N, C-alpha and C positions, 0 to 999 in steps of 0.2 A: 847133753853134759854127761860126765861119768856117773852122775847121781840120779839120772832119770831115764826111764825107758831103756834100760840096759845099754845106754850110750850109743844106740843105733840111730837115733833121730826120728824114729817112726812112732806114730800114734795109732792106736787101734780104734775101730769104729765105736766100741763100747764107751771109751773115755771121751771121744769126740762128741757123742750125743749128750753125755753127762755135762761136758763143758758148755755146750749150746744151751741146755735147759737151765743151768745155773746162771749163765750170763743174762739170759732173757728174764729169768725171775728177778735178778738183781736190778735190771733195767726198770722193770715194772714196779719194783719196790722203791724206785727213786734213787738207787745207789749207782753212781757213775760207773760205767763199764763200757768195754768195746762191744760192738754188735756183730752178730754172725751174718755174713753175706751169703755164704754157701757152705755146704758140707759135701765133699767129694769123696766117694768111696773108690779105693784102688783095687786092682786085681791082685796086687801083691799081698802076701800074708806074712805074719811074724809070730813067733812063739812067745807067749807070755805066761808067767806064773801068776795065776789068779789070786792065790791066797798066801803067797810068799813061803809056802811050805812044800814046794815041789809039784804042785798041781798044774802041769803045763798044758797049754791048749793053743792050737793054731787059730789066729784071729785075722780078720780082714783089716787092712790098714786104711786110714782115712786122713783127710786134710780138712781142717776147719778154717775157712777164709774169714778173716775178721776185718772190720772197718772201724775207724776212730778218727777223732779230730787230728791226730798225729801220733806218731810212734816214737817220739823223743823219750829216751829212757835215762835213768840214772847213769847207766853205762856209757851213754853218749858223752857225758862229762868226765867220767872216770878215765877215758883215754887221754885226757889232758893233764893227768897227774904228773907232777915232776917226779922223775925217777932216776935213780943212779944207774939203771940198766939201759944200755944202748938198744936193747930189744923191745923196750916199751912201745906200745902202738903209735904214740906220737912223740917219741923221744926227740927233743930239740924243737918241737913245734908248738909248745904250750901257748906262747903268746899269739901265734898266727891262727890257732884253732879256737882257743877258749873265748876270746873277745867276740868274734863273729857268731859263734855258737850261742853265747849268752844273749847277744843282741837279738838273734833270731828267736830264741826261746821266749824272751820277754815280749817281743812284738807279736809273736804268734799265739802264745798261750796265756798271757796276762795283759792284753792291751786295755781292757776295761778298768783295770786297777790303776791306770795312769802311769804305770811304771815306765813305759817306753818314752812318754813325754817328759817324765821327771828325771830321766837319766839314772834309773835305779842301778845300784851296785850289785855285784854278785852276792854279797852278804844279805842284802834286802830280798833279793830273789830267792835265795836259799831259805830264808826264814819263811817266806810265803809258801814255797814248795813243801817245806817240812810241816807247816800247819795244815795244808790241804791233804798231804799224805797221811798225817795222823788222823784227820777226820775221816778219810776214806777207809783206813784200816779199822777204825772204830765201827764204822757202818758195816763193814764186812763181818766183824766179830759179833755184832748185834744180831745178825741173821745166821750165825754159825758157819760162815765161809772161812776157809783157810787157804791162802795162796801158797802153793808149794809144788 
């Protein structure tokens, strides 16, 4: 993004190791998180400002491969927003995309809650997701983790 890693999409080894250590610590503290499968160091290098005051240094790039139950994100639903813009990601497809996506999400991520059997509505699903997300963010804050 324009707001992270100088918009080049590259991550340095230093921050990849930090992400690995934090995610493993949270896992062992009982806080839900993705798990690291592998850390791959690249031959490519990128220049980073270590202190945000012009202290530039060439660093090795790396990729942290993560695994999880799934990678359905809030943004997966945001593409279904009704928009006045014809350039929206799913312009004109809200009905064809949202219902199957919601059905998949309920069946895959909340089957034990009986939501799939009970024909849960989007509003009920959203309420449960909001509750689970609030509990997750509170657990993060309790250990001083900031997602950003």
